[in-house]
C-alpha positions in Angstrom: -23.8 -36.9 -12.7 -20.6 -37.4 -10.7 -17.8 -34.9 -11.4 -14.2 -35.6 -10.6 -11.4 -33.2 -11.1 -7.6 -33.4 -10.4 -5.6 -30.2 -10.0 -1.8 -29.7 -9.8 -1.4 -26.8 -7.4 1.8 -24.8 -7.6 2.8 -21.5 -5.8 5.6 -19.1 -5.2 7.7 -19.7 -8.3 9.5 -16.3 -7.6 11.3 -16.1 -10.9 14.3 -13.8 -10.9 14.9 -14.4 -7.2 18.5 -13.4 -6.3 18.7 -16.2 -3.7 18.1 -19.3 -5.7 17.8 -20.7 -9.3 14.1 -20.3 -9.5 13.6 -21.4 -13.1 15.5 -24.7 -12.3 13.3 -25.3 -9.3 10.1 -24.9 -11.4 11.5 -27.1 -14.1 12.4 -29.7 -11.5 8.9 -30.0 -10.0 7.2 -30.0 -13.4 9.5 -32.7 -14.5 8.9 -34.8 -11.5 5.1 -34.3 -11.8 5.1 -35.6 -15.4 3.7 -39.0 -14.4 0.8 -37.6 -12.4 -2.2 -39.0 -14.3 -5.6 -37.5 -15.2 -4.8 -33.8 -14.5 -7.6 -31.4 -15.5 -5.9 -28.1 -14.5 -2.8 -26.5 -13.2 -3.1 -23.6 -10.7 -0.3 -21.2 -9.7 -1.3 -19.2 -6.6 0.8 -16.2 -6.8 4.3 -14.7 -6.3 5.0 -15.6 -9.9 7.7 -13.0 -10.4 10.0 -12.3 -7.5 10.8 -8.9 -9.0 7.3 -8.2 -10.3 8.5 -8.1 -13.9 6.7 -8.9 -17.1 9.5 -11.2 -18.4 9.4 -13.4 -15.2 5.7 -13.8 -15.6 6.2 -14.7 -19.3 8.8 -17.3 -18.4 6.6 -19.0 -15.8 3.7 -18.9 -18.3 5.9 -20.6 -20.9 7.2 -23.3 -18.6 3.8 -24.1 -17.1 2.2 -23.7 -20.5 4.4 -26.3 -22.1 3.5 -28.8 -19.3 -0.2 -28.0 -19.9 -0.1 -28.0 -23.7 1.3 -31.5 -23.6 -1.8 -32.6 -21.6 -4.4 -30.4 -23.2 -5.4 -28.7 -19.9 -5.8 -25.1 -18.8 -3.5 -23.2 -16.5 -4.7 -20.5 -14.0 -2.7 -17.9 -12.1 -3.4 -15.3 -9.4 -1.3 -12.4 -8.1 0.9 -12.5 -5.0 2.6 -9.8 -3.0 5.8 -9.9 -5.1 3.8 -9.5 -8.3 2.6 -6.3 -9.9 -0.9 -6.0 -11.5 0.5 -4.3 -14.6 3.0 -7.1 -15.3 0.5 -9.8 -14.5 -2.0 -8.4 -16.9 0.5 -7.9 -19.6 1.9 -11.4 -19.5 -1.2 -13.4 -18.3 -4.3 -11.4 -19.1 -7.1 -12.6 -16.8 -4.8 -15.3 -15.5 -7.0 -18.0 -16.9 -5.4 -19.6 -19.9 -6.4 -22.5 -22.1 -4.0 -25.3 -23.1 -3.1 -23.3 -26.2 -2.5 -20.1 -24.2 -5.8 -18.4 -25.2 -7.3 -16.3 -22.4 -10.5 -18.0 -21.2 -11.2 -16.0 -18.1 -14.0 -13.5 -17.4 -12.2 -10.7 -15.5 -13.9 -8.6 -12.8 -14.8 -5.3 -14.4 -14.1 -1.9 -12.9 -11.4 0.7 -12.6 -9.6 -0.7 -9.6 -7.1 -2.7 -11.7 -7.5 -5.7 -9.4 -6.9 -9.0 -11.2 -9.9 -11.2 -10.1 -11.4 -13.5 -12.7 -13.5 -16.7 -13.2 -13.6 -19.6 -15.7 -15.0 -23.1 -15.9 -13.2 -26.4 -16.4 -15.5 -29.3 -17.1 -18.2 -28.0 -14.9 -15.9 -26.8 -12.1 -15.9 -23.1 -11.5 -12.5 -21.6 -10.9 -12.3 -18.2 -9.2 -9.1 -16.3 -8.7 -8.9 -13.4 -6.3 -6.3 -10.6 -6.0 -5.1 -10.2 -2.4 -2.1 -8.1 -3.4 -1.5 -4.9 -1.3 1.2 -3.1 -3.2 4.4 -2.6 -1.2 3.2 -4.9 1.6 3.6 -8.6 2.5 0.2 -9.1 4.0 -3.0 -9.6 1.9 -6.4 -7.9 1.8 -9.5 -8.3 -0.3 -11.3 -5.1 -1.3 -15.1 -4.6 -0.8 -15.3 -4.4 -4.6 -13.8 -7.9 -5.0 -15.9 -9.4 -2.2 -19.1 -8.0 -3.8 -18.1 -9.4 -7.1 -17.4 -12.8 -5.5 -20.8 -12.9 -3.9 -22.4 -12.1 -7.2 -20.5 -14.9 -9.0 -21.3 -17.4 -6.3 -25.0 -16.6 -6.2 -25.7 -19.4 -8.7 -24.1 -22.8 -8.1 -21.8 -24.4 -10.7 -22.4 -27.9 -11.9 -19.3 -29.3 -10.2 -19.0 -26.6 -7.5 -16.3 -23.9 -7.1 -12.7 -23.6 -6.1 -11.3 -20.2 -4.9 -7.6 -19.4 -5.5 -5.8 -16.6 -3.8 -2.3 -16.0 -2.6 -2.7 -15.0 1.1 -4.2 -17.7 3.3 -7.1 -16.8 5.6 -5.6 -19.1 8.3 -2.4 -19.1 10.3 -0.5 -21.4 12.7 -0.8 -19.8 16.2 2.8 -20.5 17.2 4.3 -19.0 14.0 6.1 -15.7 14.7 4.9 -14.2 11.4 1.9 -16.0 9.9 -0.8 -13.9 11.5 1.0 -10.8 10.4 1.5 -11.7 6.7 -1.6 -13.7 6.0 -5.0 -12.4 4.6 -5.9 -9.6 7.0 -9.7 -9.8 6.4 -10.2 -13.5 6.3 -13.5 -13.1 8.1 -14.8 -11.0 5.2 -13.9 -13.8 2.8 -15.6 -16.3 5.1 -18.8 -14.2 5.0 -18.7 -14.2 1.2 -18.2 -18.0 0.7 -20.2 -19.4 3.6 -23.2 -21.4 2.4 -22.0 -21.4 -1.2 -20.8 -24.2 -3.5 -17.1 -23.5 -2.7 -15.4 -26.8 -2.2 -11.9 -25.7 -1.4 -9.8 -22.5 -1.1 -6.3 -22.9 -2.5 -3.5 -20.6 -1.3 0.3 -20.1 -1.3 2.5 -17.5 0.4 3.6 -19.5 3.4 6.0 -21.8 1.5 4.9 -24.8 3.5 1.9 -27.2 3.4 -0.9 -26.3 5.7 -4.6 -27.2 6.0 -7.5 -25.7 8.0 -11.1 -24.7 7.7 -12.8 -21.4 7.0 -16.4 -21.7 8.2 -16.2 -25.4 7.4 -14.7 -24.9 3.9 -11.3 -26.6 3.5 -8.3 -24.2 3.0 -5.1 -25.7 1.6 -1.7 -23.9 1.5 0.6 -25.6 -1.0 4.4 -25.7 -0.4 6.5 -23.2 -2.4 8.3 -24.0 -5.6 11.3 -21.8 -5.0 11.9 -22.6 -1.3 10.1 -24.2 1.7 10.0 -22.9 5.3 11.5 -25.3 7.8 9.2 -25.4 10.8 11.7 -27.4 12.9 13.7 -24.2 13.5 13.5 -22.5 16.9 10.6 -20.2 17.8 11.1 -16.7 16.5 13.3 -17.8 13.7 12.3 -18.4 10.1 14.4 -20.8 8.1 14.0 -21.4 4.4 15.5 -24.3 2.6 15.7 -25.7 -0.9 13.2 -28.2 -2.1 10.4 -27.5 -4.6 7.0 -28.8 -3.7 3.5 -29.0 -5.2 0.1 -30.5 -4.4 -2.3 -32.8 -6.2 -5.9 -31.8 -5.3 -8.6 -34.5 -6.0 -12.2 -33.3 -6.1 -15.0 -35.8 -6.2 -15.6 -39.0 -4.3 -16.5 -39.7 -0.7 -13.4 -38.2 0.8 -13.2 -35.1 -1.4 -11.3 -32.9 -1.3 -8.1 -34.8 -1.0 -4.7 -33.1 -0.9 -1.3 -34.9 -1.3 2.1 -33.3 -1.6 4.8 -33.9 -4.2 8.4 -33.2 -3.5 10.9 -32.7 -6.3 13.8 -35.1 -6.3 16.5 -32.4 -5.6 19.9 -33.6 -4.3 20.2 -30.2 -2.5 16.8 -30.4 -0.8 17.0 -29.2 2.8 20.0 -26.9 2.1 19.6 -23.6 3.9 18.8 -20.6 1.8 18.3 -18.1 4.7 17.7 -17.8 8.4 16.0 -14.7 9.7 15.1 -13.5 13.2 11.4 -12.9 12.8 11.4 -10.4 15.7 14.1 -8.1 14.5 14.3 -9.0 10.8 18.0 -9.7 11.1 19.3 -12.2 8.5 22.0 -14.5 10.0 22.3 -16.7 6.9 25.9 -17.9 6.4 
Protein backbone atom coordinates (compact mmCIF):
# COMPACT_ATOMS: atom_id res chain seq x y z
CA UNK A 1 0.00 0.00 0.00
CA UNK A 2 1.32 3.45 -0.94
CA UNK A 3 0.83 6.16 1.67
CA UNK A 4 0.78 9.86 0.89
CA UNK A 5 0.50 12.63 3.43
CA UNK A 6 0.50 16.41 3.12
CA UNK A 7 1.36 18.55 6.15
CA UNK A 8 1.11 22.30 6.69
CA UNK A 9 4.06 23.15 8.92
CA UNK A 10 3.87 26.37 10.96
CA UNK A 11 6.15 27.62 13.71
CA UNK A 12 6.91 30.55 15.97
CA UNK A 13 3.50 32.16 16.21
CA UNK A 14 4.70 34.14 19.28
CA UNK A 15 1.27 35.38 20.32
CA UNK A 16 1.40 38.36 22.66
CA UNK A 17 4.70 39.50 21.18
CA UNK A 18 5.22 43.21 21.96
CA UNK A 19 7.04 43.75 18.66
CA UNK A 20 4.40 42.80 16.08
CA UNK A 21 0.72 41.99 15.62
CA UNK A 22 1.19 38.23 15.98
CA UNK A 23 -2.51 37.23 15.77
CA UNK A 24 -2.79 39.09 12.45
CA UNK A 25 0.33 37.37 11.11
CA UNK A 26 -1.11 33.95 11.95
CA UNK A 27 -4.48 34.87 10.49
CA UNK A 28 -2.78 36.07 7.30
CA UNK A 29 -0.79 32.89 6.64
CA UNK A 30 -3.79 30.68 7.43
CA UNK A 31 -5.95 32.73 5.09
CA UNK A 32 -3.40 32.55 2.30
CA UNK A 33 -3.01 28.78 2.83
CA UNK A 34 -6.75 28.20 2.46
CA UNK A 35 -6.46 26.91 -1.12
CA UNK A 36 -3.73 24.32 -0.38
CA UNK A 37 -5.44 21.04 -1.26
CA UNK A 38 -5.36 17.61 0.35
CA UNK A 39 -3.92 18.55 3.73
CA UNK A 40 -3.83 15.72 6.29
CA UNK A 41 -2.34 17.55 9.25
CA UNK A 42 -1.19 20.93 10.58
CA UNK A 43 1.95 21.04 12.74
CA UNK A 44 3.04 24.00 14.90
CA UNK A 45 6.63 23.49 16.03
CA UNK A 46 6.86 25.67 19.11
CA UNK A 47 7.12 29.20 20.45
CA UNK A 48 3.36 29.30 20.45
CA UNK A 49 3.12 31.98 23.15
CA UNK A 50 5.72 34.74 23.23
CA UNK A 51 4.90 35.34 26.90
CA UNK A 52 4.38 31.68 27.83
CA UNK A 53 0.75 32.33 28.77
CA UNK A 54 -2.22 29.99 28.73
CA UNK A 55 -4.37 32.53 26.89
CA UNK A 56 -1.90 32.90 24.03
CA UNK A 57 -1.79 29.11 23.61
CA UNK A 58 -5.59 29.03 23.63
CA UNK A 59 -5.74 31.77 21.00
CA UNK A 60 -3.38 29.88 18.67
CA UNK A 61 -5.30 26.66 19.26
CA UNK A 62 -8.53 28.41 18.33
CA UNK A 63 -7.15 30.02 15.15
CA UNK A 64 -5.42 26.88 13.92
CA UNK A 65 -8.29 24.74 15.19
CA UNK A 66 -10.83 26.59 13.04
CA UNK A 67 -8.65 26.07 9.97
CA UNK A 68 -8.37 22.35 10.77
CA UNK A 69 -12.03 21.88 11.69
CA UNK A 70 -13.06 23.19 8.27
CA UNK A 71 -10.88 20.48 6.70
CA UNK A 72 -11.54 17.69 9.19
CA UNK A 73 -7.84 17.26 10.00
CA UNK A 74 -5.83 17.12 13.26
CA UNK A 75 -3.44 19.76 14.56
CA UNK A 76 -0.26 19.01 16.52
CA UNK A 77 1.92 21.28 18.69
CA UNK A 78 5.24 21.09 20.53
CA UNK A 79 6.86 23.40 23.06
CA UNK A 80 9.40 26.11 22.22
CA UNK A 81 11.78 28.14 24.36
CA UNK A 82 9.20 30.92 24.84
CA UNK A 83 6.54 28.47 26.03
CA UNK A 84 5.95 27.09 29.51
CA UNK A 85 5.07 23.46 30.04
CA UNK A 86 2.28 24.33 32.46
CA UNK A 87 0.51 26.71 30.06
CA UNK A 88 1.06 24.32 27.14
CA UNK A 89 -0.51 21.42 29.05
CA UNK A 90 -3.41 23.56 30.25
CA UNK A 91 -4.32 24.82 26.78
CA UNK A 92 -3.20 21.96 24.53
CA UNK A 93 -2.98 18.80 26.64
CA UNK A 94 -0.65 16.38 24.89
CA UNK A 95 -0.39 18.79 21.96
CA UNK A 96 -2.04 16.29 19.60
CA UNK A 97 -5.60 17.42 18.84
CA UNK A 98 -8.26 16.00 16.53
CA UNK A 99 -10.23 18.17 14.13
CA UNK A 100 -12.90 18.60 16.82
CA UNK A 101 -10.30 19.56 19.44
CA UNK A 102 -10.27 16.22 21.27
CA UNK A 103 -6.90 15.17 22.67
CA UNK A 104 -5.66 12.19 20.63
CA UNK A 105 -2.04 12.03 21.82
CA UNK A 106 -0.38 9.43 24.00
CA UNK A 107 1.85 11.51 26.25
CA UNK A 108 5.17 10.35 27.64
CA UNK A 109 4.61 9.28 31.22
CA UNK A 110 6.81 10.28 34.14
CA UNK A 111 7.32 13.01 36.67
CA UNK A 112 9.56 15.25 34.55
CA UNK A 113 6.66 17.31 33.17
CA UNK A 114 8.20 17.24 29.68
CA UNK A 115 5.59 17.46 26.93
CA UNK A 116 6.51 14.65 24.55
CA UNK A 117 3.72 12.68 22.86
CA UNK A 118 2.77 10.51 19.91
CA UNK A 119 -0.28 10.01 17.69
CA UNK A 120 -1.13 8.50 14.31
CA UNK A 121 -2.62 10.13 11.22
CA UNK A 122 -3.72 7.64 8.57
CA UNK A 123 -0.77 5.35 9.27
CA UNK A 124 1.77 8.16 9.75
CA UNK A 125 3.23 8.26 13.24
CA UNK A 126 3.69 11.81 14.58
CA UNK A 127 6.07 12.28 17.51
CA UNK A 128 6.49 15.60 19.30
CA UNK A 129 9.52 16.21 21.52
CA UNK A 130 10.04 18.84 24.21
CA UNK A 131 13.40 20.58 23.71
CA UNK A 132 12.53 23.44 26.07
CA UNK A 133 15.18 24.44 28.62
CA UNK A 134 13.36 26.84 30.97
CA UNK A 135 14.92 30.29 30.94
CA UNK A 136 17.26 29.50 28.04
CA UNK A 137 17.18 30.05 24.28
CA UNK A 138 18.96 26.83 23.30
CA UNK A 139 17.38 23.40 23.32
CA UNK A 140 18.17 20.05 24.92
CA UNK A 141 16.53 16.61 24.96
CA UNK A 142 16.69 14.75 28.24
CA UNK A 143 17.82 11.13 28.56
CA UNK A 144 14.26 10.28 29.65
CA UNK A 145 12.82 11.63 26.39
CA UNK A 146 15.47 9.98 24.26
CA UNK A 147 14.83 6.62 25.93
CA UNK A 148 11.08 7.05 25.39
CA UNK A 149 11.73 7.98 21.74
CA UNK A 150 13.77 4.83 21.17
CA UNK A 151 10.99 2.72 22.68
CA UNK A 152 8.34 4.33 20.46
CA UNK A 153 10.47 3.90 17.33
CA UNK A 154 11.33 0.28 18.10
CA UNK A 155 8.40 -0.89 15.96
CA UNK A 156 7.89 0.74 12.52
CA UNK A 157 4.64 2.52 11.68
CA UNK A 158 2.71 1.67 8.48
CA UNK A 159 3.56 5.01 6.83
CA UNK A 160 6.70 5.81 8.78
CA UNK A 161 7.28 8.56 11.32
CA UNK A 162 7.85 12.29 11.49
CA UNK A 163 9.52 13.87 14.51
CA UNK A 164 8.57 17.43 15.49
CA UNK A 165 10.61 19.59 17.88
CA UNK A 166 11.38 23.27 18.22
CA UNK A 167 15.18 23.44 18.23
CA UNK A 168 16.92 22.28 15.04
CA UNK A 169 19.80 19.80 15.37
CA UNK A 170 21.55 21.62 12.50
CA UNK A 171 23.04 25.11 12.03
CA UNK A 172 24.49 27.27 9.27
CA UNK A 173 28.26 27.56 9.95
CA UNK A 174 28.43 31.26 9.07
CA UNK A 175 25.56 32.25 11.36
CA UNK A 176 26.70 34.19 14.44
CA UNK A 177 24.12 32.51 16.71
CA UNK A 178 22.66 29.32 15.24
CA UNK A 179 25.16 26.94 16.82
CA UNK A 180 24.56 28.61 20.18
CA UNK A 181 20.76 28.55 20.20
CA UNK A 182 20.07 25.26 18.40
CA UNK A 183 19.60 21.78 19.90
CA UNK A 184 22.71 21.27 22.01
CA UNK A 185 22.65 17.47 21.93
CA UNK A 186 21.77 16.85 18.29
CA UNK A 187 24.12 13.85 18.22
CA UNK A 188 22.01 12.15 20.88
CA UNK A 189 18.90 12.68 18.76
CA UNK A 190 20.77 11.29 15.76
CA UNK A 191 21.67 8.16 17.73
CA UNK A 192 18.00 7.67 18.66
CA UNK A 193 16.56 8.03 15.14
CA UNK A 194 19.30 6.43 13.04
CA UNK A 195 18.13 3.24 11.36
CA UNK A 196 14.46 3.83 12.23
CA UNK A 197 11.44 4.69 10.06
CA UNK A 198 11.76 8.46 10.69
CA UNK A 199 11.16 10.15 7.34
CA UNK A 200 11.64 13.77 8.36
CA UNK A 201 12.43 15.94 11.37
CA UNK A 202 10.41 19.17 11.43
CA UNK A 203 11.67 22.15 13.43
CA UNK A 204 11.25 25.90 13.92
CA UNK A 205 13.10 28.42 16.11
CA UNK A 206 15.38 29.95 13.46
CA UNK A 207 12.60 31.97 11.75
CA UNK A 208 13.93 31.07 8.30
CA UNK A 209 13.79 28.13 5.95
CA UNK A 210 16.66 25.68 6.20
CA UNK A 211 17.27 22.07 5.25
CA UNK A 212 19.96 19.57 6.14
CA UNK A 213 20.54 15.95 7.08
CA UNK A 214 20.90 14.21 10.43
CA UNK A 215 22.55 10.85 9.75
CA UNK A 216 20.81 10.84 6.40
CA UNK A 217 17.37 11.86 7.73
CA UNK A 218 16.01 15.11 6.24
CA UNK A 219 15.73 17.99 8.71
CA UNK A 220 13.48 20.90 7.76
CA UNK A 221 13.27 24.26 9.52
CA UNK A 222 10.15 26.19 8.53
CA UNK A 223 10.11 30.01 8.42
CA UNK A 224 8.50 31.83 11.32
CA UNK A 225 4.94 33.10 11.33
CA UNK A 226 5.60 36.22 13.41
CA UNK A 227 8.84 37.35 11.70
CA UNK A 228 11.57 36.00 9.46
CA UNK A 229 15.32 36.43 9.80
CA UNK A 230 16.92 38.26 6.88
CA UNK A 231 20.17 36.45 6.06
CA UNK A 232 21.29 39.21 3.68
CA UNK A 233 22.30 41.33 6.68
CA UNK A 234 26.02 41.78 7.41
CA UNK A 235 27.88 39.10 9.38
CA UNK A 236 27.46 39.43 13.16
CA UNK A 237 24.09 41.15 12.77
CA UNK A 238 20.67 39.55 13.10
CA UNK A 239 17.88 41.33 11.26
CA UNK A 240 14.22 40.35 11.62
CA UNK A 241 11.58 41.50 9.17
CA UNK A 242 7.85 41.10 8.73
CA UNK A 243 6.50 38.36 6.49
CA UNK A 244 4.71 35.24 7.72
CA UNK A 245 5.76 31.94 6.19
CA UNK A 246 4.84 28.26 6.31
CA UNK A 247 5.83 25.01 4.63
CA UNK A 248 3.87 22.34 2.80
CA UNK A 249 5.48 18.95 3.42
CA UNK A 250 4.65 16.14 0.99
CA UNK A 251 5.40 12.58 2.09
CA UNK A 252 5.12 9.73 -0.37
CA UNK A 253 6.20 9.42 -3.97
CA UNK A 254 9.64 9.02 -5.54
CA UNK A 255 11.03 12.39 -4.35
CA UNK A 256 9.63 12.24 -0.81
CA UNK A 257 9.93 14.23 1.35
CA UNK A 258 9.23 17.42 -0.58
CA UNK A 259 9.19 20.82 1.14
CA UNK A 260 7.87 24.00 -0.41
CA UNK A 261 7.46 27.36 1.27
CA UNK A 262 4.41 29.61 1.36
CA UNK A 263 4.72 33.36 1.93
CA UNK A 264 1.76 35.36 3.18
CA UNK A 265 0.70 38.22 0.91
CA UNK A 266 1.64 40.98 3.34
CA UNK A 267 2.07 44.52 1.95
CA UNK A 268 4.53 45.19 4.79
CA UNK A 269 6.65 42.08 4.15
CA UNK A 270 10.33 42.87 4.46
CA UNK A 271 9.80 45.78 6.85
CA UNK A 272 12.40 45.69 9.61
CA UNK A 273 11.25 44.65 13.08
CA UNK A 274 14.65 44.66 14.82
CA UNK A 275 18.38 44.70 14.12
CA UNK A 276 20.66 43.22 16.79
CA UNK A 277 24.43 42.96 17.11
CA UNK A 278 24.76 39.22 17.75
CA UNK A 279 28.13 39.68 19.43
CA UNK A 280 27.09 42.26 22.01
CA UNK A 281 23.31 41.84 22.05
CA UNK A 282 22.88 45.56 21.35
CA UNK A 283 19.60 46.39 19.61
CA UNK A 284 20.05 49.17 17.06
CA UNK A 285 16.50 49.01 15.69
CA UNK A 286 15.13 52.41 14.66
